[in-house]
C-alpha positions in Angstrom: -12.1 -4.6 -63.4 -12.1 -1.9 -66.0 -15.2 -3.2 -67.5 -16.7 -3.1 -64.2 -15.9 1.2 -64.1 -17.3 1.5 -67.8 -20.1 0.3 -66.4 -20.8 2.3 -63.5 -20.0 5.4 -65.3 -22.4 4.7 -68.0 -25.0 4.2 -65.6 -23.8 7.0 -63.5 -23.5 9.1 -67.0 -27.3 8.3 -67.6 -28.6 9.3 -64.4 -27.4 12.4 -64.6 -28.1 12.8 -68.3 -31.7 11.3 -68.2 -33.7 14.0 -65.9 -32.3 16.7 -68.3 -33.7 15.4 -71.5 -36.8 15.3 -70.0 -37.1 18.5 -69.2 -35.9 19.9 -72.6 -38.7 17.7 -74.1 -41.4 19.5 -72.5 -42.2 23.1 -73.8 -44.6 25.6 -72.0 -45.8 28.7 -74.0 -48.6 31.5 -74.1 -51.6 31.4 -75.9 -54.5 33.5 -76.4 -57.8 32.9 -75.6 -60.7 32.3 -77.4 -62.4 35.2 -75.8 -59.6 37.4 -76.4 -59.2 36.6 -79.5 -62.6 37.3 -80.2 -62.5 40.8 -78.8 -59.6 41.4 -80.9 -61.0 40.2 -83.9 -64.3 42.1 -83.0 -62.3 45.1 -82.4 -60.4 45.0 -85.9 -64.0 44.6 -87.1 -65.3 47.6 -85.5 -62.0 49.6 -86.7 -63.2 49.0 -89.9 -66.4 49.2 -89.5 -65.8 52.4 -88.6 -63.6 53.8 -91.9 -66.4 52.1 -93.9 -65.1 48.8 -94.9 -66.8 45.6 -94.9 -64.0 43.2 -94.1 -63.3 39.4 -92.5 -60.8 38.8 -89.4 -59.2 36.0 -88.8 -57.2 35.3 -85.4 -54.8 32.0 -85.5 -52.8 30.8 -82.6 -49.3 30.6 -82.6 -49.3 27.9 -84.7 -51.6 29.2 -87.6 -55.0 27.5 -86.5 -57.7 29.5 -87.1 -59.2 30.7 -83.4 -61.5 33.1 -84.6 -63.5 34.0 -88.0 -65.5 37.0 -88.2 -67.2 38.4 -91.7 -69.0 41.1 -92.0 -72.1 41.3 -94.0 -71.3 42.4 -97.6 -67.7 41.4 -97.2 -66.2 39.7 -100.3 -67.1 36.1 -100.6 -62.8 35.7 -100.8 -62.0 37.4 -98.1 -62.4 35.0 -95.1 -59.8 32.9 -96.7 -57.6 36.1 -97.8 -58.1 36.8 -94.0 -56.8 33.1 -92.8 -53.8 33.1 -94.9 -52.7 36.4 -93.9 -52.7 35.6 -90.5 -51.1 32.0 -91.0 -48.7 33.9 -92.7 -47.6 36.3 -90.2 -47.7 33.3 -87.2 -45.4 30.4 -89.5 -42.7 33.5 -90.6 -43.2 35.7 -87.3 -43.3 38.8 -89.2 -46.1 41.1 -90.5 -47.2 40.4 -93.9 -46.3 44.0 -95.3 -42.7 43.7 -94.1 -42.7 39.8 -95.9 -44.5 41.9 -99.3 -41.5 44.2 -99.4 -38.7 41.7 -98.8 -39.8 39.1 -101.5 -40.7 40.8 -104.6 -39.3 39.5 -107.6 -35.9 39.4 -107.8 -35.4 39.0 -104.5 -33.7 36.8 -102.8 -36.9 35.8 -100.6 -39.2 35.9 -103.4 -39.4 32.4 -103.1 -41.7 32.7 -100.1 -44.5 34.0 -102.6 -45.1 30.4 -104.6 -45.4 28.5 -101.0 -49.0 26.9 -100.5 -50.9 28.5 -98.3 -48.7 31.8 -98.1 -50.7 35.1 -98.5 -47.7 37.7 -98.9 -50.3 41.1 -98.7 -50.4 43.7 -96.3 -53.0 42.9 -93.3 -51.5 40.6 -91.6 -50.1 40.7 -88.2 -48.1 38.8 -85.2 -49.9 39.4 -81.4 -46.8 39.0 -78.8 -47.2 39.3 -75.0 -43.9 40.1 -73.7 -41.4 38.6 -76.0 -44.2 35.7 -76.9 -46.1 34.9 -79.8 -49.3 34.4 -79.1 -50.8 34.5 -82.5 -51.9 36.4 -85.2 -54.5 38.6 -86.7 -55.1 38.9 -90.7 -58.2 41.0 -92.0 -59.2 41.3 -96.1 -61.5 43.4 -97.9 -60.4 46.9 -97.4 -59.0 48.7 -100.2 -55.5 47.8 -100.0 -52.6 45.8 -97.7 -52.5 49.5 -95.7 -56.0 49.6 -95.0 -56.4 46.4 -94.0 -53.0 46.3 -91.5 -54.7 49.6 -89.6 -57.6 47.8 -89.1 -55.5 44.7 -87.8 -53.3 46.8 -85.3 -56.3 48.6 -84.3 -57.5 45.6 -82.8 -54.4 44.4 -81.1 -54.1 48.0 -79.4 -57.8 47.4 -77.9 -56.6 43.8 -75.9 -52.7 45.2 -75.4 -54.0 45.7 -72.0 -55.1 42.1 -71.5 -51.8 40.8 -73.2 -49.7 41.4 -70.3 -51.1 38.1 -68.2 
């Protein structure tokens, strides 16, 4: 008799827990459309051009996969890889590369992140959020300093801010 009750209890438990588990295995998230990613990159490029900078702009999705890469005619050969690395780093750590630079100086607890493969800890990488959700990141390389790269990235994000509330 106790075996029968145990079997019934197990079946009932599985019936109630099964659907909950199925729901937890699927996740929905927001992402940038290719058109919006391109608009962001173009706005950042225009901002840098207006300041006299020849740069590369990379926009990645929330997972760090490149969606858009733009390189101005005279931007250095290193700038596409650096911009992509900055965007990937910002998306991966969910913070700006300028902040990461400050918190990972030699001797600091987080200094080891500078040695991670693919991490580019130089100012110019910013996350892109819609609501409270990470939807991607932008990286800029080629301006004279990380602060100038970041200013262009911010201008790109601001240019599409109204479209991020989807």
